[in-house]
C-alpha positions as CSV (number, residue, x, y, z in Angstrom):
1,M,0.0,0.0,0.0
2,N,0.9,3.6,-0.2
3,L,1.6,3.7,3.5
4,D,3.8,6.5,4.6
5,R,7.3,5.3,5.1
6,E,7.6,4.5,8.7
7,R,10.2,6.3,10.7
8,P,13.2,4.1,11.3
9,D,12.6,3.5,15.0
10,L,8.9,2.9,14.7
11,E,9.1,-0.9,15.2
12,G,11.5,-0.5,18.2
13,A,9.2,2.1,19.8
14,V,6.2,-0.1,19.3
15,K,8.0,-3.1,20.8
16,A,9.1,-1.1,23.8
17,L,5.6,0.2,24.4
18,L,4.2,-3.3,24.1
19,S,6.8,-4.8,26.5
20,R,5.8,-2.1,29.1
21,G,2.1,-3.2,28.6
22,D,1.1,0.2,27.1
23,L,-1.1,-1.2,24.2
24,G,-3.0,2.1,23.8
25,A,0.2,4.1,23.2
26,A,1.5,1.5,20.8
27,V,-1.7,1.5,18.8
28,T,-1.8,5.3,18.8
29,L,1.8,5.4,17.5
30,V,1.0,2.9,14.7
31,V,-2.1,4.8,13.6
32,Q,-0.3,8.2,13.7
33,E,2.7,6.9,11.7
34,L,0.9,4.7,9.2
35,G,-2.7,5.9,9.2
36,R,-2.4,8.7,6.6
37,G,-1.2,6.2,4.0
38,V,-3.8,3.7,4.9
39,R,-6.5,6.3,4.6
40,A,-5.3,7.3,1.2
41,D,-5.3,3.7,0.0
42,L,-8.7,3.0,1.4
43,R,-10.0,6.1,-0.4
44,R,-8.9,4.7,-3.7
45,M,-10.4,1.3,-3.1
46,L,-13.8,2.4,-1.6
47,R,-16.7,4.3,-3.0
48,G,-17.3,7.3,-0.6
49,E,-16.2,9.2,2.4
50,D,-18.6,7.4,4.7
51,D,-17.3,4.0,3.5
52,L,-13.7,5.4,4.0
53,E,-14.3,6.4,7.6
54,D,-16.0,3.1,8.4
55,A,-13.2,1.1,6.8
56,F,-10.5,3.2,8.5
57,S,-12.2,2.6,11.8
58,E,-12.3,-1.1,11.2
59,W,-8.6,-1.1,10.3
60,S,-7.8,0.8,13.5
61,Q,-9.8,-1.8,15.5
62,R,-7.9,-4.6,13.8
63,V,-4.6,-3.0,14.7
64,L,-5.8,-2.8,18.3
65,R,-6.9,-6.4,18.4
66,G,-3.9,-7.8,16.5
67,L,-1.0,-5.8,17.8
68,P,-0.6,-7.7,21.1
69,G,-0.1,-11.0,19.2
70,F,2.0,-9.5,16.4
71,E,5.3,-11.3,16.4
72,F,7.3,-8.9,14.1
73,R,8.0,-11.8,11.7
74,C,7.3,-9.3,8.9
75,S,7.6,-5.5,9.0
76,L,5.0,-3.5,10.8
77,R,4.3,-1.7,7.5
78,T,3.7,-5.1,5.7
79,W,1.3,-6.2,8.5
80,C,-0.6,-3.0,8.4
81,T,-0.8,-3.2,4.6
82,R,-2.2,-6.8,4.9
83,L,-4.8,-5.6,7.4
84,A,-5.9,-2.6,5.3
85,V,-6.2,-4.6,2.1
86,N,-8.3,-7.2,3.8
87,V,-10.5,-4.6,5.4
88,A,-11.1,-2.9,2.0
89,L,-11.8,-6.1,0.2
90,N,-14.1,-7.4,2.9
91,F,-15.8,-4.1,3.1
92,R,-16.5,-3.9,-0.6
93,E,-17.8,-7.5,-0.7
94,D,-20.3,-7.1,2.2
95,A,-23.7,-7.1,0.6
96,W,-24.9,-4.2,2.8
97,H,-22.2,-2.0,1.4
98,R,-23.3,-2.5,-2.2
99,R,-25.2,0.6,-2.8
100,V,-25.3,0.6,-6.6
101,R,-26.2,-1.9,-9.3
102,R,-23.2,-3.6,-10.9
103,F,-22.4,-2.2,-14.4
104,V,-21.4,-4.0,-17.5
105,T,-17.6,-4.6,-17.3
106,G,-15.1,-2.2,-18.8
107,E,-11.5,-2.1,-20.0
108,A,-8.7,-4.5,-19.1
109,S,-5.3,-4.4,-17.6
110,A,-4.0,-2.4,-20.5
111,L,-5.8,0.6,-18.9
112,A,-4.3,0.1,-15.4
113,Q,-1.3,2.4,-16.0
114,S,-3.5,5.1,-17.6
115,S,-6.0,4.9,-14.8
116,R,-3.4,6.3,-12.4
117,T,-2.1,9.0,-14.7
118,S,-5.0,10.0,-16.9
119,S,-7.9,12.3,-16.1
120,D,-10.1,10.2,-18.3
121,R,-12.8,9.2,-15.9
122,R,-14.6,6.9,-18.3
123,R,-11.5,4.7,-18.7
124,R,-10.9,4.5,-15.0
125,G,-14.6,3.6,-14.5
126,Q,-14.3,0.8,-17.1
127,L,-11.2,-0.6,-15.4
128,R,-12.9,-0.5,-12.0
129,Q,-15.8,-2.4,-13.5
130,L,-13.5,-4.9,-15.2
131,K,-11.7,-5.5,-11.9
132,E,-15.1,-6.5,-10.4
133,E,-14.9,-9.6,-12.6
134,L,-11.9,-10.8,-10.7
135,D,-12.2,-12.9,-7.6
136,R,-11.1,-11.6,-4.2
137,D,-7.6,-13.0,-4.4
138,E,-7.1,-11.7,-7.9
139,R,-8.3,-8.2,-6.9
140,R,-5.9,-8.2,-4.0
141,L,-3.0,-9.2,-6.2
142,F,-4.0,-6.6,-8.8
143,F,-4.1,-3.9,-6.1
144,L,-0.8,-4.8,-4.6
145,R,1.2,-5.1,-7.9
146,V,-0.5,-2.6,-10.2
147,E,-1.8,0.1,-7.9
148,E,0.7,-0.1,-5.1
149,E,3.7,-1.2,-7.3
150,L,5.0,-3.5,-4.5
151,S,7.9,-5.9,-5.2
152,W,7.1,-9.6,-5.6
153,N,8.8,-10.3,-2.2
154,E,6.5,-7.7,-0.5
155,I,3.5,-9.2,-2.2
156,A,4.4,-12.7,-1.1
157,E,4.7,-11.5,2.5
158,I,1.3,-9.9,2.4
159,L,-0.4,-12.9,0.7
160,T,1.1,-15.4,3.0
161,S,-1.4,-16.6,5.5
162,A,-0.7,-18.7,8.6
163,G,0.4,-22.1,7.5
164,D,0.1,-21.4,3.8
165,P,3.2,-19.5,2.7
166,V,3.3,-17.9,-0.8
167,D,6.7,-17.3,-2.4
168,A,7.5,-14.5,-4.8
169,G,7.6,-16.8,-7.8
170,A,4.1,-18.2,-7.0
171,A,2.8,-14.7,-6.6
172,Q,4.2,-13.7,-10.0
173,K,2.6,-16.7,-11.7
174,R,-0.8,-15.9,-10.1
175,Y,-0.4,-12.4,-11.4
176,E,0.3,-13.6,-14.9
177,R,-2.8,-15.8,-14.9
178,M,-4.8,-12.9,-13.6
179,K,-3.4,-10.6,-16.3
180,N,-4.3,-13.1,-19.0
181,K,-7.9,-13.3,-17.6
182,L,-8.2,-9.5,-17.7
183,G,-7.0,-9.6,-21.3
184,R,-9.5,-12.2,-22.3
185,L,-12.3,-10.2,-20.6
186,A,-11.3,-7.0,-22.4
187,R,-11.1,-8.7,-25.8
188,R,-14.5,-10.3,-25.3
189,R,-15.9,-6.9,-24.6
190,R,-13.9,-5.4,-27.5
191,L,-12.0,-3.0,-25.3
192,L,-8.6,-3.7,-26.7
193,D,-7.4,-3.1,-30.3
């Protein structure tokens, strides 16, 4: 995610606070240091300010619940990224958050780069609609690689779940399959030349 780069001593400061039993201060520090980036990323993934505030609140609650058991086997930034991506994807998939009818799908992965740099709202909308055709894991992978431009190693860390590790090569292969699927969808809808 586009989390602000954490200050060099953030993990040490959080560990020290946790070792003293000051969970509140540790959570506050994490939210202060990484929250602005999380909020920006949630804004891109969700539909409106109300959704953003609800999702950010849920992310903060997950930090509060999860930080005592966090073992620092990955960076704090990576862990917070994993939480935020999961919150956003779960939030979008909850039926009660679907406020609009699903549109006919739009353009494919060829539009991903232009969606970040172009002011062409139609193209961004078509890409957003096309991404809705992906399953949850594919959308997560698309977000991490295309929108956040994370390395394969960072992506592998984020995708790894307890007892089911994912290596960088496997993440890259999943991405290639997802990219091919987007291309097929775009060609089927005559969105690519």
